BABA-442603 format. One record per residue (C-alpha): residue in three letters; x, y, z. Coordinates in steps of 0.1 Angstrom, whole numbers. Each point is the difference from the previous one (the first is absolute). Layout:
BEGIN
<rec timi="ala" xx="X" yy="Y" zz="Z"/>
...
REM end
This chain:
BEGIN
<rec timi="unk" xx="870" yy="1170" zz="1000"/>
<rec timi="unk" xx="19" yy="27" zz="17"/>
<rec timi="unk" xx="33" yy="11" zz="-17"/>
<rec timi="unk" xx="32" yy="0" zz="21"/>
<rec timi="unk" xx="26" yy="23" zz="-16"/>
<rec timi="unk" xx="37" yy="-7" zz="5"/>
<rec timi="unk" xx="25" yy="25" zz="-12"/>
<rec timi="unk" xx="36" yy="-10" zz="-9"/>
<rec timi="unk" xx="17" yy="33" zz="-8"/>
<rec timi="unk" xx="29" yy="-15" zz="-20"/>
<rec timi="unk" xx="11" yy="-4" zz="-36"/>
<rec timi="unk" xx="16" yy="-34" zz="2"/>
<rec timi="unk" xx="26" yy="3" zz="28"/>
<rec timi="unk" xx="0" yy="38" zz="0"/>
<rec timi="unk" xx="-23" yy="21" zz="22"/>
<rec timi="unk" xx="-25" yy="21" zz="-20"/>
<rec timi="unk" xx="-9" yy="30" zz="22"/>
<rec timi="unk" xx="-25" yy="13" zz="-26"/>
<rec timi="unk" xx="-23" yy="-29" zz="8"/>
<rec timi="unk" xx="-1" yy="6" zz="38"/>
<rec timi="unk" xx="-27" yy="27" zz="-2"/>
<rec timi="unk" xx="-24" yy="-25" zz="-15"/>
<rec timi="unk" xx="-6" yy="-16" zz="34"/>
<rec timi="unk" xx="-34" yy="7" zz="16"/>
<rec timi="unk" xx="-14" yy="-8" zz="34"/>
<rec timi="unk" xx="-3" yy="-37" zz="3"/>
<rec timi="unk" xx="27" yy="-8" zz="-25"/>
<rec timi="unk" xx="28" yy="-23" zz="10"/>
<rec timi="unk" xx="35" yy="10" zz="-9"/>
<rec timi="unk" xx="27" yy="-25" zz="-10"/>
<rec timi="unk" xx="34" yy="17" zz="2"/>
<rec timi="unk" xx="25" yy="-22" zz="19"/>
<rec timi="unk" xx="37" yy="9" zz="2"/>
<rec timi="unk" xx="18" yy="-21" zz="-26"/>
<rec timi="unk" xx="32" yy="-18" zz="6"/>
<rec timi="unk" xx="31" yy="2" zz="-22"/>
<rec timi="unk" xx="-2" yy="-26" zz="-27"/>
<rec timi="unk" xx="-10" yy="-6" zz="-36"/>
<rec timi="unk" xx="-32" yy="16" zz="-14"/>
<rec timi="unk" xx="-17" yy="-34" zz="2"/>
<rec timi="unk" xx="11" yy="-5" zz="36"/>
<rec timi="unk" xx="-12" yy="35" zz="10"/>
<rec timi="unk" xx="-34" yy="-6" zz="-18"/>
<rec timi="unk" xx="-5" yy="-32" zz="20"/>
<rec timi="unk" xx="3" yy="21" zz="32"/>
<rec timi="unk" xx="-23" yy="26" zz="-14"/>
<rec timi="unk" xx="-27" yy="-24" zz="-12"/>
<rec timi="unk" xx="-1" yy="-24" zz="30"/>
<rec timi="unk" xx="-19" yy="25" zz="22"/>
<rec timi="unk" xx="-22" yy="9" zz="-30"/>
<rec timi="unk" xx="-9" yy="-36" zz="-3"/>
<rec timi="unk" xx="-8" yy="-2" zz="37"/>
<rec timi="unk" xx="-23" yy="31" zz="-3"/>
<rec timi="unk" xx="-17" yy="-15" zz="-31"/>
<rec timi="unk" xx="-6" yy="-33" zz="18"/>
<rec timi="unk" xx="-13" yy="17" zz="31"/>
<rec timi="unk" xx="-25" yy="20" zz="-21"/>
<rec timi="unk" xx="-13" yy="-31" zz="-18"/>
<rec timi="unk" xx="-4" yy="-19" zz="33"/>
<rec timi="unk" xx="-20" yy="30" zz="14"/>
<rec timi="unk" xx="-24" yy="-1" zz="-30"/>
<rec timi="unk" xx="15" yy="30" zz="-16"/>
<rec timi="unk" xx="13" yy="6" zz="-36"/>
<rec timi="unk" xx="37" yy="11" zz="0"/>
<rec timi="unk" xx="7" yy="28" zz="-24"/>
<rec timi="unk" xx="38" yy="4" zz="-3"/>
<rec timi="unk" xx="14" yy="33" zz="-13"/>
<rec timi="unk" xx="37" yy="1" zz="-9"/>
<rec timi="unk" xx="24" yy="16" zz="-25"/>
<rec timi="unk" xx="7" yy="-31" zz="-22"/>
<rec timi="unk" xx="-15" yy="-33" zz="-10"/>
<rec timi="unk" xx="24" yy="-23" zz="20"/>
<rec timi="unk" xx="-22" yy="8" zz="31"/>
<rec timi="unk" xx="-26" yy="-23" zz="-16"/>
<rec timi="unk" xx="22" yy="-29" zz="11"/>
<rec timi="unk" xx="-5" yy="10" zz="36"/>
<rec timi="unk" xx="-37" yy="2" zz="-5"/>
<rec timi="unk" xx="-1" yy="-35" zz="-16"/>
<rec timi="unk" xx="21" yy="-13" zz="29"/>
<rec timi="unk" xx="-25" yy="14" zz="25"/>
<rec timi="unk" xx="-29" yy="-15" zz="-18"/>
<rec timi="unk" xx="16" yy="-34" zz="0"/>
<rec timi="unk" xx="7" yy="4" zz="38"/>
<rec timi="unk" xx="-37" yy="6" zz="4"/>
<rec timi="unk" xx="-9" yy="-31" zz="-20"/>
<rec timi="unk" xx="-10" yy="18" zz="-32"/>
<rec timi="unk" xx="14" yy="-10" zz="-34"/>
<rec timi="unk" xx="-16" yy="25" zz="-24"/>
<rec timi="unk" xx="-1" yy="4" zz="-37"/>
<rec timi="unk" xx="20" yy="31" zz="-8"/>
<rec timi="unk" xx="-11" yy="28" zz="-24"/>
<rec timi="unk" xx="29" yy="23" zz="-8"/>
<rec timi="unk" xx="-6" yy="34" zz="-17"/>
<rec timi="unk" xx="32" yy="15" zz="-13"/>
<rec timi="unk" xx="14" yy="18" zz="-30"/>
<rec timi="unk" xx="30" yy="-24" zz="2"/>
<rec timi="unk" xx="3" yy="-37" zz="3"/>
<rec timi="unk" xx="21" yy="-2" zz="32"/>
<rec timi="unk" xx="9" yy="-34" zz="-14"/>
<rec timi="unk" xx="37" yy="4" zz="-5"/>
<rec timi="unk" xx="27" yy="-21" zz="16"/>
<rec timi="unk" xx="38" yy="7" zz="3"/>
<rec timi="unk" xx="3" yy="-19" zz="-33"/>
<rec timi="unk" xx="-25" yy="21" zz="-20"/>
<rec timi="unk" xx="2" yy="35" zz="16"/>
<rec timi="unk" xx="17" yy="27" zz="-22"/>
<rec timi="unk" xx="2" yy="24" zz="30"/>
<rec timi="unk" xx="7" yy="-22" zz="31"/>
<rec timi="unk" xx="-30" yy="17" zz="17"/>
<rec timi="unk" xx="-13" yy="-22" zz="28"/>
<rec timi="unk" xx="-33" yy="18" zz="-1"/>
<rec timi="unk" xx="-6" yy="-16" zz="-35"/>
<rec timi="unk" xx="1" yy="-35" zz="14"/>
<rec timi="unk" xx="-27" yy="-5" zz="28"/>
<rec timi="unk" xx="-27" yy="-17" zz="-21"/>
<rec timi="unk" xx="26" yy="-25" zz="-13"/>
<rec timi="unk" xx="12" yy="-6" zz="36"/>
<rec timi="unk" xx="-36" yy="-5" zz="11"/>
<rec timi="unk" xx="-4" yy="-30" zz="-23"/>
<rec timi="unk" xx="34" yy="-15" zz="7"/>
<rec timi="unk" xx="21" yy="14" zz="-28"/>
<rec timi="unk" xx="35" yy="14" zz="3"/>
<rec timi="unk" xx="17" yy="10" zz="33"/>
<rec timi="unk" xx="-21" yy="-14" zz="29"/>
<rec timi="unk" xx="21" yy="16" zz="28"/>
<rec timi="unk" xx="-28" yy="23" zz="10"/>
<rec timi="unk" xx="-28" yy="-25" zz="-4"/>
<rec timi="unk" xx="19" yy="-26" zz="20"/>
<rec timi="unk" xx="10" yy="25" zz="27"/>
<rec timi="unk" xx="-37" yy="9" zz="5"/>
<rec timi="unk" xx="-10" yy="-36" zz="0"/>
<rec timi="unk" xx="-24" yy="5" zz="-29"/>
<rec timi="unk" xx="-12" yy="-29" zz="-21"/>
<rec timi="unk" xx="0" yy="11" zz="-36"/>
<rec timi="unk" xx="-34" yy="3" zz="-17"/>
<rec timi="unk" xx="-10" yy="-22" zz="-29"/>
<rec timi="unk" xx="4" yy="18" zz="-32"/>
<rec timi="unk" xx="-35" yy="-9" zz="-10"/>
<rec timi="unk" xx="-13" yy="19" zz="30"/>
<rec timi="unk" xx="13" yy="34" zz="-13"/>
<rec timi="unk" xx="-15" yy="25" zz="-23"/>
<rec timi="unk" xx="24" yy="28" zz="-13"/>
<rec timi="unk" xx="-20" yy="28" zz="-17"/>
<rec timi="unk" xx="13" yy="28" zz="-22"/>
<rec timi="unk" xx="38" yy="-5" zz="2"/>
<rec timi="unk" xx="3" yy="22" zz="-31"/>
<rec timi="unk" xx="37" yy="5" zz="5"/>
<rec timi="unk" xx="18" yy="-34" zz="1"/>
<rec timi="unk" xx="37" yy="-7" zz="-4"/>
<rec timi="unk" xx="9" yy="-25" zz="-27"/>
<rec timi="unk" xx="11" yy="-27" zz="23"/>
<rec timi="unk" xx="-29" yy="3" zz="24"/>
<rec timi="unk" xx="-24" yy="-1" zz="-29"/>
<rec timi="unk" xx="13" yy="-34" zz="-10"/>
<rec timi="unk" xx="0" yy="-12" zz="36"/>
<rec timi="unk" xx="-36" yy="12" zz="4"/>
<rec timi="unk" xx="-11" yy="-16" zz="-32"/>
<rec timi="unk" xx="15" yy="-33" zz="11"/>
<rec timi="unk" xx="-17" yy="1" zz="34"/>
<rec timi="unk" xx="-36" yy="-9" zz="11"/>
<rec timi="unk" xx="-5" yy="36" zz="12"/>
<rec timi="unk" xx="-31" yy="14" zz="-17"/>
<rec timi="unk" xx="10" yy="33" zz="-17"/>
<rec timi="unk" xx="-29" yy="22" zz="-7"/>
<rec timi="unk" xx="14" yy="30" zz="-20"/>
<rec timi="unk" xx="-34" yy="18" zz="-2"/>
<rec timi="unk" xx="-11" yy="9" zz="35"/>
<rec timi="unk" xx="-35" yy="4" zz="-13"/>
<rec timi="unk" xx="-2" yy="-37" zz="-7"/>
<rec timi="unk" xx="-2" yy="-6" zz="38"/>
<rec timi="unk" xx="-35" yy="14" zz="-2"/>
<rec timi="unk" xx="-11" yy="-32" zz="-17"/>
<rec timi="unk" xx="27" yy="-26" zz="4"/>
<rec timi="unk" xx="-5" yy="-27" zz="25"/>
<rec timi="unk" xx="17" yy="6" zz="34"/>
<rec timi="unk" xx="19" yy="-26" zz="20"/>
<rec timi="unk" xx="-20" yy="-17" zz="27"/>
<rec timi="unk" xx="6" yy="5" zz="37"/>
<rec timi="unk" xx="18" yy="29" zz="17"/>
<rec timi="unk" xx="14" yy="28" zz="-21"/>
<rec timi="unk" xx="30" yy="22" zz="7"/>
<rec timi="unk" xx="1" yy="31" zz="-21"/>
<rec timi="unk" xx="34" yy="18" zz="-6"/>
<rec timi="unk" xx="-2" yy="34" zz="-15"/>
<rec timi="unk" xx="32" yy="17" zz="-13"/>
<rec timi="unk" xx="-9" yy="36" zz="-6"/>
<rec timi="unk" xx="20" yy="2" zz="-32"/>
<rec timi="unk" xx="-27" yy="-20" zz="-17"/>
<rec timi="unk" xx="-18" yy="33" zz="-2"/>
<rec timi="unk" xx="4" yy="22" zz="-31"/>
<rec timi="unk" xx="27" yy="27" zz="3"/>
<rec timi="unk" xx="-26" yy="27" zz="-7"/>
<rec timi="unk" xx="-20" yy="-12" zz="30"/>
<rec timi="unk" xx="28" yy="-5" zz="25"/>
<rec timi="unk" xx="34" yy="13" zz="-13"/>
<rec timi="unk" xx="21" yy="-4" zz="31"/>
<rec timi="unk" xx="14" yy="-35" zz="-7"/>
<rec timi="unk" xx="36" yy="-11" zz="2"/>
<rec timi="unk" xx="-4" yy="-23" zz="-30"/>
<rec timi="unk" xx="-28" yy="15" zz="-22"/>
<rec timi="unk" xx="-13" yy="-19" zz="-30"/>
<rec timi="unk" xx="-20" yy="14" zz="-28"/>
<rec timi="unk" xx="-36" yy="-12" zz="-4"/>
<rec timi="unk" xx="-20" yy="-18" zz="27"/>
<rec timi="unk" xx="-36" yy="-4" zz="10"/>
<rec timi="unk" xx="-24" yy="30" zz="5"/>
<rec timi="unk" xx="-8" yy="8" zz="36"/>
<rec timi="unk" xx="-37" yy="-10" zz="-5"/>
<rec timi="unk" xx="10" yy="-34" zz="-13"/>
<rec timi="unk" xx="21" yy="-6" zz="31"/>
<rec timi="unk" xx="-28" yy="11" zz="22"/>
<rec timi="unk" xx="-24" yy="-24" zz="-16"/>
<rec timi="unk" xx="24" yy="-29" zz="3"/>
<rec timi="unk" xx="8" yy="8" zz="36"/>
<rec timi="unk" xx="-38" yy="1" zz="6"/>
<rec timi="unk" xx="-5" yy="-34" zz="-15"/>
<rec timi="unk" xx="27" yy="-14" zz="22"/>
<rec timi="unk" xx="-14" yy="16" zz="31"/>
<rec timi="unk" xx="-35" yy="-13" zz="-9"/>
<rec timi="unk" xx="13" yy="-36" zz="1"/>
<rec timi="unk" xx="3" yy="4" zz="38"/>
<rec timi="unk" xx="32" yy="-21" zz="-3"/>
<rec timi="unk" xx="27" yy="26" zz="1"/>
<rec timi="unk" xx="21" yy="-10" zz="31"/>
<rec timi="unk" xx="29" yy="24" zz="-4"/>
<rec timi="unk" xx="10" yy="30" zz="-21"/>
<rec timi="unk" xx="34" yy="16" zz="-5"/>
<rec timi="unk" xx="11" yy="32" zz="-16"/>
<rec timi="unk" xx="34" yy="9" zz="-15"/>
<rec timi="unk" xx="-1" yy="37" zz="2"/>
<rec timi="unk" xx="10" yy="30" zz="-22"/>
<rec timi="unk" xx="33" yy="18" zz="5"/>
<rec timi="unk" xx="-8" yy="28" zz="25"/>
<rec timi="unk" xx="31" yy="20" zz="-11"/>
<rec timi="unk" xx="-16" yy="4" zz="-34"/>
<rec timi="unk" xx="-34" yy="9" zz="13"/>
<rec timi="unk" xx="4" yy="37" zz="8"/>
<rec timi="unk" xx="-37" yy="8" zz="-6"/>
<rec timi="unk" xx="-13" yy="-31" zz="18"/>
<rec timi="unk" xx="-20" yy="-10" zz="-31"/>
<rec timi="unk" xx="13" yy="-36" zz="-2"/>
<rec timi="unk" xx="-5" yy="-5" zz="37"/>
<rec timi="unk" xx="-36" yy="11" zz="-3"/>
<rec timi="unk" xx="-8" yy="-22" zz="-30"/>
<rec timi="unk" xx="18" yy="-31" zz="14"/>
<rec timi="unk" xx="-14" yy="2" zz="35"/>
<rec timi="unk" xx="-35" yy="6" zz="-15"/>
<rec timi="unk" xx="3" yy="-32" zz="-20"/>
<rec timi="unk" xx="12" yy="-19" zz="31"/>
<rec timi="unk" xx="-30" yy="13" zz="19"/>
<rec timi="unk" xx="-24" yy="-14" zz="-26"/>
REM end
């Protein structure tokens, strides 16, 4: 299946110019002018065209690969898949849980909430604005998530989301049936491998383990979509993190 790359050069509702040079011939760019409004309202306007691009790629027999500056863009990808008639299982690679709500978050960071939103928890302004039907918790695997806030840890434990702390376990654990959507937050990587992260967390899986897990997922022939939450370009003066992360995405 041919990959269709879609670049959204934003970090939440803020343009991220450092991501623009990633675009290659054949890539689509999603960078609409955003209206005045709340962050959630602006993200609805940002992710609606992303959803349309994802849906068009799927209908054309292509695999959409979304590249953006944060994990909330995954909601746009899910919306596009739903518009194309695909309800996938979601495999989410992340150093964090992204399972906070306004009631549990210690920081108030919207970028720490998208996985919770995707399964119907917390503020559903963005989900409803996109017309997304939340996923069933049992259709989600969250792997790594080595840096959890106290409240989201409790919420995650009380949910049906399958938390797989050891990424290597995905080499042997049973995978969900049907279509798979793989979301890859670059901060799942070890700091020594890719240091240019806005929210670094000590530990993490070796590069080779991730490569093997990604290869297993690819070998299923069932990966319908992929998304990447990128590194921080402002911290990547030597380009090392870009090289490592984009190399992983290519695999």
